[in-house]
KOLSE-923902 format. One record per residue (C-alpha): x, y, z; residue number from 0; chain; residue in one letter. Coordinates in steps of 0.5 Angstrom, whole numbers, always signed. Each point is the difference from the previous one (the first is absolute). Layout:
BEGIN
<rec <X; Y; Z>; NUM; A; A>;
...
// end
This chain:
BEGIN
<rec <+0; +0; +0>; 0; A; M>;
<rec <+2; +7; -2>; 1; A; N>;
<rec <+1; +4; +7>; 2; A; V>;
<rec <+0; +7; -3>; 3; A; K>;
<rec <-7; -2; -3>; 4; A; W>;
<rec <-2; -3; +7>; 5; A; F>;
<rec <+2; +6; +4>; 6; A; L>;
<rec <-3; +5; -5>; 7; A; N>;
<rec <-7; -4; -1>; 8; A; T>;
<rec <+0; -1; +8>; 9; A; E>;
<rec <+1; +7; +1>; 10; A; M>;
<rec <-5; +3; -5>; 11; A; Y>;
<rec <-6; -5; +1>; 12; A; N>;
<rec <+1; -2; +8>; 13; A; N>;
<rec <+4; +6; +2>; 14; A; S>;
<rec <-4; +1; +7>; 15; A; T>;
<rec <+1; -8; +1>; 16; A; F>;
<rec <+7; +0; -2>; 17; A; F>;
<rec <+2; +6; +5>; 18; A; E>;
<rec <-4; -3; +5>; 19; A; K>;
<rec <+4; -7; -1>; 20; A; S>;
<rec <+7; +4; +0>; 21; A; I>;
<rec <-3; +3; +7>; 22; A; K>;
<rec <-1; -6; +3>; 23; A; E>;
<rec <+6; -4; -3>; 24; A; L>;
<rec <+5; +6; +2>; 25; A; Y>;
<rec <-3; +4; +6>; 26; A; P>;
<rec <+6; +4; +2>; 27; A; D>;
<rec <+2; +2; -7>; 28; A; D>;
<rec <-6; -1; -5>; 29; A; W>;
<rec <+1; +7; -3>; 30; A; G>;
<rec <+7; -2; -2>; 31; A; Q>;
<rec <-2; -6; -3>; 32; A; K>;
<rec <-5; +3; -4>; 33; A; L>;
<rec <+5; +5; -3>; 34; A; I>;
<rec <+5; -6; -2>; 35; A; L>;
<rec <-6; -4; -3>; 36; A; I>;
<rec <-2; +6; -4>; 37; A; T>;
<rec <+7; +1; -2>; 38; A; F>;
<rec <+1; -7; -2>; 39; A; I>;
<rec <-6; -1; -4>; 40; A; S>;
<rec <+1; +7; -4>; 41; A; E>;
<rec <+8; -2; -1>; 42; A; N>;
<rec <-1; -8; -2>; 43; A; G>;
<rec <+3; -3; +6>; 44; A; G>;
<rec <+1; -7; +1>; 45; A; A>;
<rec <-2; -4; -7>; 46; A; K>;
// end
């Protein structure tokens, strides 16, 4: 599966749920994780 496609699709179609999941997984630094995930999805990231 293409990671970039998956992240972009999740952030577009399920942004509220996606953000809530990140908050639950990383309660102390979810904002930084969200920024990192956004950066990765916009710049190709892992393939």
